[in-house]
Each structure stands twice: as C-alpha cells, then as structure tokens.
C-alpha positions as protocol buffer text, in pm:
chain_id: "A"
residue {
  index: 1
  type: UNK
  ca { x: -1878 y: 4044 z: -13923 }
}
residue {
  index: 2
  type: UNK
  ca { x: -2145 y: 3787 z: -14030 }
}
residue {
  index: 3
  type: UNK
  ca { x: -2507 y: 3838 z: -13948 }
}
residue {
  index: 4
  type: UNK
  ca { x: -2478 y: 3536 z: -13704 }
}
residue {
  index: 5
  type: UNK
  ca { x: -2188 y: 3701 z: -13525 }
}
residue {
  index: 6
  type: UNK
  ca { x: -2384 y: 4025 z: -13492 }
}
residue {
  index: 7
  type: UNK
  ca { x: -2692 y: 3865 z: -13363 }
}
residue {
  index: 8
  type: UNK
  ca { x: -2479 y: 3662 z: -13114 }
}
residue {
  index: 9
  type: UNK
  ca { x: -2335 y: 3979 z: -12966 }
}
residue {
  index: 10
  type: UNK
  ca { x: -2658 y: 4113 z: -12803 }
}
residue {
  index: 11
  type: UNK
  ca { x: -2994 y: 3977 z: -12690 }
}
residue {
  index: 12
  type: UNK
  ca { x: -3178 y: 4281 z: -12830 }
}
residue {
  index: 13
  type: UNK
  ca { x: -3114 y: 4482 z: -13142 }
}
residue {
  index: 14
  type: UNK
  ca { x: -3282 y: 4832 z: -13113 }
}
residue {
  index: 15
  type: UNK
  ca { x: -3491 y: 4911 z: -13425 }
}
residue {
  index: 16
  type: UNK
  ca { x: -3458 y: 5289 z: -13443 }
}
residue {
  index: 17
  type: UNK
  ca { x: -3651 y: 5559 z: -13628 }
}
residue {
  index: 18
  type: UNK
  ca { x: -3446 y: 5871 z: -13601 }
}
residue {
  index: 19
  type: UNK
  ca { x: -3656 y: 6170 z: -13672 }
}
residue {
  index: 20
  type: UNK
  ca { x: -3422 y: 6436 z: -13584 }
}
residue {
  index: 21
  type: UNK
  ca { x: -3048 y: 6421 z: -13673 }
}
residue {
  index: 22
  type: UNK
  ca { x: -2956 y: 6599 z: -13334 }
}
residue {
  index: 23
  type: UNK
  ca { x: -3082 y: 6279 z: -13164 }
}
residue {
  index: 24
  type: UNK
  ca { x: -2858 y: 6033 z: -13346 }
}
residue {
  index: 25
  type: UNK
  ca { x: -2540 y: 6063 z: -13150 }
}
residue {
  index: 26
  type: UNK
  ca { x: -2689 y: 6080 z: -12793 }
}
residue {
  index: 27
  type: UNK
  ca { x: -2924 y: 5798 z: -12876 }
}
residue {
  index: 28
  type: UNK
  ca { x: -2639 y: 5574 z: -12999 }
}
residue {
  index: 29
  type: UNK
  ca { x: -2426 y: 5658 z: -12694 }
}
residue {
  index: 30
  type: UNK
  ca { x: -2717 y: 5585 z: -12451 }
}
residue {
  index: 31
  type: UNK
  ca { x: -2791 y: 5249 z: -12621 }
}
residue {
  index: 32
  type: UNK
  ca { x: -2410 y: 5138 z: -12648 }
}
residue {
  index: 33
  type: UNK
  ca { x: -2351 y: 5275 z: -12289 }
}
residue {
  index: 34
  type: UNK
  ca { x: -2648 y: 5065 z: -12169 }
}
residue {
  index: 35
  type: UNK
  ca { x: -2512 y: 4750 z: -12326 }
}
residue {
  index: 36
  type: UNK
  ca { x: -2675 y: 4737 z: -12676 }
}
residue {
  index: 37
  type: UNK
  ca { x: -2397 y: 4797 z: -12912 }
}
residue {
  index: 38
  type: UNK
  ca { x: -2568 y: 4670 z: -13236 }
}
residue {
  index: 39
  type: UNK
  ca { x: -2808 y: 4927 z: -13374 }
}
residue {
  index: 40
  type: UNK
  ca { x: -3046 y: 4917 z: -13668 }
}
residue {
  index: 41
  type: UNK
  ca { x: -3133 y: 5255 z: -13807 }
}
residue {
  index: 42
  type: UNK
  ca { x: -3439 y: 5217 z: -14022 }
}
residue {
  index: 43
  type: UNK
  ca { x: -3459 y: 5408 z: -14360 }
}
residue {
  index: 44
  type: UNK
  ca { x: -3795 y: 5550 z: -14254 }
}
residue {
  index: 45
  type: UNK
  ca { x: -3699 y: 5914 z: -14202 }
}
residue {
  index: 46
  type: UNK
  ca { x: -3540 y: 6189 z: -14407 }
}
residue {
  index: 47
  type: UNK
  ca { x: -3229 y: 6195 z: -14186 }
}
residue {
  index: 48
  type: UNK
  ca { x: -3171 y: 5817 z: -14156 }
}
residue {
  index: 49
  type: UNK
  ca { x: -2863 y: 5804 z: -14368 }
}
residue {
  index: 50
  type: UNK
  ca { x: -2704 y: 6111 z: -14198 }
}
residue {
  index: 51
  type: UNK
  ca { x: -2800 y: 5951 z: -13865 }
}
residue {
  index: 52
  type: UNK
  ca { x: -2600 y: 5640 z: -13956 }
}
residue {
  index: 53
  type: UNK
  ca { x: -2308 y: 5846 z: -14073 }
}
residue {
  index: 54
  type: UNK
  ca { x: -2300 y: 6051 z: -13742 }
}
residue {
  index: 55
  type: UNK
  ca { x: -2325 y: 5743 z: -13532 }
}
residue {
  index: 56
  type: UNK
  ca { x: -2039 y: 5576 z: -13717 }
}
residue {
  index: 57
  type: UNK
  ca { x: -1827 y: 5884 z: -13688 }
}
residue {
  index: 58
  type: UNK
  ca { x: -1891 y: 5967 z: -13326 }
}
residue {
  index: 59
  type: UNK
  ca { x: -1978 y: 5642 z: -13142 }
}
residue {
  index: 60
  type: UNK
  ca { x: -1728 y: 5401 z: -13263 }
}
residue {
  index: 61
  type: UNK
  ca { x: -1824 y: 5145 z: -12998 }
}
residue {
  index: 62
  type: UNK
  ca { x: -2155 y: 5094 z: -13167 }
}
residue {
  index: 63
  type: UNK
  ca { x: -2207 y: 4865 z: -13476 }
}
residue {
  index: 64
  type: UNK
  ca { x: -2450 y: 5056 z: -13692 }
}
residue {
  index: 65
  type: UNK
  ca { x: -2663 y: 4912 z: -13966 }
}
residue {
  index: 66
  type: UNK
  ca { x: -2947 y: 5012 z: -14180 }
}
residue {
  index: 67
  type: UNK
  ca { x: -3296 y: 4870 z: -14160 }
}
residue {
  index: 68
  type: UNK
  ca { x: -3583 y: 4872 z: -14403 }
}
residue {
  index: 69
  type: UNK
  ca { x: -3345 y: 4817 z: -14693 }
}
residue {
  index: 70
  type: UNK
  ca { x: -3556 y: 4732 z: -14985 }
}
residue {
  index: 71
  type: UNK
  ca { x: -3380 y: 4809 z: -15316 }
}
residue {
  index: 72
  type: UNK
  ca { x: -3023 y: 4802 z: -15468 }
}
residue {
  index: 73
  type: UNK
  ca { x: -3046 y: 5181 z: -15451 }
}
residue {
  index: 74
  type: UNK
  ca { x: -3099 y: 5150 z: -15076 }
}
residue {
  index: 75
  type: UNK
  ca { x: -2796 y: 4916 z: -15058 }
}
residue {
  index: 76
  type: UNK
  ca { x: -2573 y: 5173 z: -15240 }
}
residue {
  index: 77
  type: UNK
  ca { x: -2702 y: 5464 z: -15014 }
}
residue {
  index: 78
  type: UNK
  ca { x: -2649 y: 5283 z: -14679 }
}
residue {
  index: 79
  type: UNK
  ca { x: -2310 y: 5156 z: -14783 }
}
residue {
  index: 80
  type: UNK
  ca { x: -2209 y: 5519 z: -14876 }
}
residue {
  index: 81
  type: UNK
  ca { x: -2333 y: 5628 z: -14533 }
}
residue {
  index: 82
  type: UNK
  ca { x: -2109 y: 5381 z: -14357 }
}
residue {
  index: 83
  type: UNK
  ca { x: -2367 y: 5123 z: -14257 }
}
residue {
  index: 84
  type: UNK
  ca { x: -2199 y: 4806 z: -14138 }
}
residue {
  index: 85
  type: UNK
  ca { x: -2484 y: 4568 z: -14206 }
}
residue {
  index: 86
  type: UNK
  ca { x: -2831 y: 4587 z: -14363 }
}
residue {
  index: 87
  type: UNK
  ca { x: -3171 y: 4446 z: -14246 }
}
residue {
  index: 88
  type: UNK
  ca { x: -3453 y: 4388 z: -14480 }
}
residue {
  index: 89
  type: UNK
  ca { x: -3837 y: 4293 z: -14415 }
}
residue {
  index: 90
  type: UNK
  ca { x: -3805 y: 4039 z: -14703 }
}
residue {
  index: 91
  type: UNK
  ca { x: -3566 y: 3949 z: -14986 }
}
residue {
  index: 92
  type: UNK
  ca { x: -3573 y: 3971 z: -15353 }
}
residue {
  index: 93
  type: UNK
  ca { x: -3308 y: 3846 z: -15596 }
}
residue {
  index: 94
  type: UNK
  ca { x: -3224 y: 4204 z: -15689 }
}
residue {
  index: 95
  type: UNK
  ca { x: -3161 y: 4299 z: -15320 }
}
residue {
  index: 96
  type: UNK
  ca { x: -2959 y: 3984 z: -15258 }
}
residue {
  index: 97
  type: UNK
  ca { x: -2748 y: 4041 z: -15563 }
}
residue {
  index: 98
  type: UNK
  ca { x: -2684 y: 4407 z: -15458 }
}
residue {
  index: 99
  type: UNK
  ca { x: -2570 y: 4326 z: -15093 }
}
residue {
  index: 100
  type: UNK
  ca { x: -2349 y: 4038 z: -15219 }
}
residue {
  index: 101
  type: UNK
  ca { x: -2180 y: 4257 z: -15467 }
}
residue {
  index: 102
  type: UNK
  ca { x: -2133 y: 4528 z: -15208 }
}
residue {
  index: 103
  type: UNK
  ca { x: -2001 y: 4277 z: -14949 }
}
residue {
  index: 104
  type: UNK
  ca { x: -2248 y: 4423 z: -14702 }
}
residue {
  index: 105
  type: UNK
  ca { x: -2384 y: 4168 z: -14443 }
}
residue {
  index: 106
  type: UNK
  ca { x: -2758 y: 4123 z: -14465 }
}
residue {
  index: 107
  type: UNK
  ca { x: -3012 y: 4012 z: -14213 }
}
residue {
  index: 108
  type: UNK
  ca { x: -3287 y: 3930 z: -14462 }
}
residue {
  index: 109
  type: UNK
  ca { x: -3653 y: 3899 z: -14361 }
}
residue {
  index: 110
  type: UNK
  ca { x: -3844 y: 3571 z: -14393 }
}
residue {
  index: 111
  type: UNK
  ca { x: -4189 y: 3460 z: -14256 }
}
residue {
  index: 112
  type: UNK
  ca { x: -4261 y: 3125 z: -14433 }
}
residue {
  index: 113
  type: UNK
  ca { x: -4074 y: 2788 z: -14486 }
}
residue {
  index: 114
  type: UNK
  ca { x: -4045 y: 2866 z: -14850 }
}
residue {
  index: 115
  type: UNK
  ca { x: -3884 y: 3208 z: -14775 }
}
residue {
  index: 116
  type: UNK
  ca { x: -3648 y: 3045 z: -14537 }
}
residue {
  index: 117
  type: UNK
  ca { x: -3550 y: 2755 z: -14765 }
}
residue {
  index: 118
  type: UNK
  ca { x: -3479 y: 2992 z: -15062 }
}
residue {
  index: 119
  type: UNK
  ca { x: -3251 y: 3207 z: -14851 }
}
residue {
  index: 120
  type: UNK
  ca { x: -3081 y: 2897 z: -14698 }
}
residue {
  index: 121
  type: UNK
  ca { x: -3016 y: 2769 z: -15043 }
}
residue {
  index: 122
  type: UNK
  ca { x: -2847 y: 3106 z: -15117 }
}
residue {
  index: 123
  type: UNK
  ca { x: -2627 y: 3066 z: -14814 }
}
residue {
  index: 124
  type: UNK
  ca { x: -2809 y: 3263 z: -14557 }
}
residue {
  index: 125
  type: UNK
  ca { x: -2822 y: 3090 z: -14215 }
}
residue {
  index: 126
  type: UNK
  ca { x: -2936 y: 3381 z: -13986 }
}
residue {
  index: 127
  type: UNK
  ca { x: -3268 y: 3556 z: -14079 }
}
residue {
  index: 128
  type: UNK
  ca { x: -3496 y: 3822 z: -13952 }
}
residue {
  index: 129
  type: UNK
  ca { x: -3826 y: 3648 z: -13869 }
}
residue {
  index: 130
  type: UNK
  ca { x: -4080 y: 3923 z: -13957 }
}
residue {
  index: 131
  type: UNK
  ca { x: -4349 y: 4011 z: -13876 }
}
residue {
  index: 132
  type: UNK
  ca { x: -4285 y: 3788 z: -13577 }
}
residue {
  index: 133
  type: UNK
  ca { x: -4620 y: 3811 z: -13389 }
}
residue {
  index: 134
  type: UNK
  ca { x: -4830 y: 3836 z: -13690 }
}
residue {
  index: 135
  type: UNK
  ca { x: -4654 y: 3547 z: -13861 }
}
residue {
  index: 136
  type: UNK
  ca { x: -4719 y: 3293 z: -13576 }
}
residue {
  index: 137
  type: UNK
  ca { x: -4481 y: 3411 z: -13311 }
}
residue {
  index: 138
  type: UNK
  ca { x: -4310 y: 3168 z: -13075 }
}
residue {
  index: 139
  type: UNK
  ca { x: -4528 y: 2873 z: -13187 }
}
residue {
  index: 140
  type: UNK
  ca { x: -4415 y: 2931 z: -13546 }
}
residue {
  index: 141
  type: UNK
  ca { x: -4045 y: 2934 z: -13453 }
}
residue {
  index: 142
  type: UNK
  ca { x: -4090 y: 2631 z: -13254 }
}
residue {
  index: 143
  type: UNK
  ca { x: -4243 y: 2450 z: -13550 }
}
residue {
  index: 144
  type: UNK
  ca { x: -3965 y: 2569 z: -13773 }
}
residue {
  index: 145
  type: UNK
  ca { x: -3685 y: 2436 z: -13559 }
}
residue {
  index: 146
  type: UNK
  ca { x: -3748 y: 2074 z: -13643 }
}
residue {
  index: 147
  type: UNK
  ca { x: -3735 y: 2078 z: -14021 }
}
residue {
  index: 148
  type: UNK
  ca { x: -3497 y: 2371 z: -14044 }
}
residue {
  index: 149
  type: UNK
  ca { x: -3241 y: 2309 z: -13767 }
}
residue {
  index: 150
  type: UNK
  ca { x: -2959 y: 2508 z: -13917 }
}
residue {
  index: 151
  type: UNK
  ca { x: -3135 y: 2838 z: -13929 }
}
residue {
  index: 152
  type: UNK
  ca { x: -3116 y: 3104 z: -13653 }
}
residue {
  index: 153
  type: UNK
  ca { x: -3353 y: 3391 z: -13617 }
}
residue {
  index: 154
  type: UNK
  ca { x: -3381 y: 3756 z: -13496 }
}
residue {
  index: 155
  type: UNK
  ca { x: -3768 y: 3789 z: -13450 }
}
residue {
  index: 156
  type: UNK
  ca { x: -3888 y: 4145 z: -13502 }
}
residue {
  index: 157
  type: UNK
  ca { x: -4240 y: 4291 z: -13509 }
}
residue {
  index: 158
  type: UNK
  ca { x: -4456 y: 4300 z: -13202 }
}
residue {
  index: 159
  type: UNK
  ca { x: -4175 y: 4214 z: -12963 }
}
residue {
  index: 160
  type: UNK
  ca { x: -4193 y: 4379 z: -12625 }
}
residue {
  index: 161
  type: UNK
  ca { x: -4068 y: 4327 z: -12267 }
}
residue {
  index: 162
  type: UNK
  ca { x: -4375 y: 4116 z: -12206 }
}
residue {
  index: 163
  type: UNK
  ca { x: -4283 y: 3845 z: -12464 }
}
residue {
  index: 164
  type: UNK
  ca { x: -3910 y: 3899 z: -12545 }
}
residue {
  index: 165
  type: UNK
  ca { x: -3800 y: 3614 z: -12299 }
}
residue {
  index: 166
  type: UNK
  ca { x: -4047 y: 3377 z: -12463 }
}
residue {
  index: 167
  type: UNK
  ca { x: -3854 y: 3425 z: -12793 }
}
residue {
  index: 168
  type: UNK
  ca { x: -3517 y: 3430 z: -12635 }
}
residue {
  index: 169
  type: UNK
  ca { x: -3565 y: 3093 z: -12470 }
}
residue {
  index: 170
  type: UNK
  ca { x: -3604 y: 2929 z: -12812 }
}
residue {
  index: 171
  type: UNK
  ca { x: -3287 y: 2749 z: -12929 }
}
residue {
  index: 172
  type: UNK
  ca { x: -3313 y: 2886 z: -13290 }
}
residue {
  index: 173
  type: UNK
  ca { x: -3341 y: 3247 z: -13166 }
}
residue {
  index: 174
  type: UNK
  ca { x: -3013 y: 3444 z: -13115 }
}
residue {
  index: 175
  type: UNK
  ca { x: -3170 y: 3788 z: -13031 }
}
residue {
  index: 176
  type: UNK
  ca { x: -3483 y: 3981 z: -13094 }
}
residue {
  index: 177
  type: UNK
  ca { x: -3541 y: 4331 z: -13263 }
}
residue {
  index: 178
  type: UNK
  ca { x: -3741 y: 4582 z: -13088 }
}
residue {
  index: 179
  type: UNK
  ca { x: -3819 y: 4951 z: -13053 }
}
residue {
  index: 180
  type: UNK
  ca { x: -3927 y: 4952 z: -12683 }
}
residue {
  index: 181
  type: UNK
  ca { x: -3591 y: 5044 z: -12563 }
}
residue {
  index: 182
  type: UNK
  ca { x: -3619 y: 5395 z: -12723 }
}
residue {
  index: 183
  type: UNK
  ca { x: -3966 y: 5534 z: -12615 }
}
residue {
  index: 184
  type: UNK
  ca { x: -4085 y: 5831 z: -12818 }
}
residue {
  index: 185
  type: UNK
  ca { x: -4152 y: 6032 z: -12502 }
}
residue {
  index: 186
  type: UNK
  ca { x: -3800 y: 5990 z: -12368 }
}
residue {
  index: 187
  type: UNK
  ca { x: -3657 y: 6089 z: -12698 }
}
residue {
  index: 188
  type: UNK
  ca { x: -3868 y: 6399 z: -12721 }
}
residue {
  index: 189
  type: UNK
  ca { x: -3755 y: 6494 z: -12367 }
}
residue {
  index: 190
  type: UNK
  ca { x: -3391 y: 6418 z: -12445 }
}
residue {
  index: 191
  type: UNK
  ca { x: -3407 y: 6168 z: -12157 }
}
residue {
  index: 192
  type: UNK
  ca { x: -3107 y: 5967 z: -12265 }
}
residue {
  index: 193
  type: UNK
  ca { x: -3060 y: 5827 z: -11918 }
}
residue {
  index: 194
  type: UNK
  ca { x: -3395 y: 5653 z: -11950 }
}
residue {
  index: 195
  type: UNK
  ca { x: -3288 y: 5509 z: -12278 }
}
residue {
  index: 196
  type: UNK
  ca { x: -2961 y: 5387 z: -12121 }
}
residue {
  index: 197
  type: UNK
  ca { x: -3149 y: 5229 z: -11843 }
}
residue {
  index: 198
  type: UNK
  ca { x: -3392 y: 5043 z: -12071 }
}
residue {
  index: 199
  type: UNK
  ca { x: -3090 y: 4932 z: -12282 }
}
residue {
  index: 200
  type: UNK
  ca { x: -2927 y: 4798 z: -11982 }
}
residue {
  index: 201
  type: UNK
  ca { x: -3239 y: 4611 z: -11877 }
}
residue {
  index: 202
  type: UNK
  ca { x: -3265 y: 4470 z: -12228 }
}
residue {
  index: 203
  type: UNK
  ca { x: -2904 y: 4359 z: -12237 }
}
residue {
  index: 204
  type: UNK
  ca { x: -2960 y: 4141 z: -11928 }
}
residue {
  index: 205
  type: UNK
  ca { x: -3260 y: 3945 z: -12086 }
}
residue {
  index: 206
  type: UNK
  ca { x: -3197 y: 3572 z: -12129 }
}
C-alpha cells in the first residue's frame, strides 16, 4: 500500500508513544475498533518495536507503521518488527535509500518548498508536513497548494480537535496525525473505551 493510499484510508493517524508493552494490543484494538485502523508507533520508547510486533500479530485489522524513523538502522529494525510503513520527521538521502531498498512505504517529513521539491523529484507525492503548527500551519499549506499542486500532506505537530478540521478542509490534506486520541490519563487507567470513543469521534472528522 502506498503512502497516499494509507493516508486516504483515515482522517486521523494516531501518533503513539507506547510506554508499556502491555498497553500495545488493547490500544490498537481500541483505535481500530473506533475506526482508526492506520497506526503510527513512534520509536520513542524502549518497547516500541515489540509493540509494533504485538499489534501486527494480535490486531490484524490494524495497519501498523513505525514513526520517528531516522536512520537506515531504524529502517532495518522496524522492518524486522513487521512495520507496514515508516514515518520520518524529515528525510536524508541515506534514509530514502534504505526504505527504497527495503521496499518499505515511507511518509517523509517536509516543512519547506525546497524539502518538498527534493522529495517530489525522488518520486514522493505524499508527505508529512512537520512540525505543522510551528511551520506555518494552515496558511502555509494553502500557500503551497498553488505552486505544488501534485503533493498531498499529512500535517502532524500541534494538531488537536480544535484545529483538525481547518487542516482537513484543505484540498492538499488527506489526513492529519495526532496524539489526542490516546490521552495519557486514559492509558494509565486502562480506559480503552475512552480511547475507542475518541477514535470514533476522530474518524468522523471531515
């Protein structure tokens, strides 16, 4: 599945930091059950790779990718864990070479016209706009749509229920990435019904 196809499946991609492996499967079940079936597990915790592996094995209805993929070594590790796609905050030639060699779909991060043009020249037409709010937000994406009409985005960074619809209304935005659907307090309580409820609400955006 291409990044564009992945981003077209949902309106919100949950950006997940899984701190405890025991949370991985119930979290994935709650999100997928609520209507968010494309999940990004960031490589920001010691158990992230094991969480990806567990989600893939136990929650087949979810498409599970790895986020914060920075290096070729990260690519190898997340591929070995069964990640179905990768997300990066930016892009380097070494990272692009690694994902292309592995055949792993990548949603690469970009924040400037030069970033976007460089990735487009390499064949990437669906990008992570990051950090969205800090990089100009909705106004920046509106400005980019004219000169770069063939590029679609998944804005991530500072996205919340308060501004998600502003992004989703843009013609060059396929979906947004956000962590609000998995509140830390709900995870700490094991309140997966709350996570499922927030996922359902997010699935109806746009």
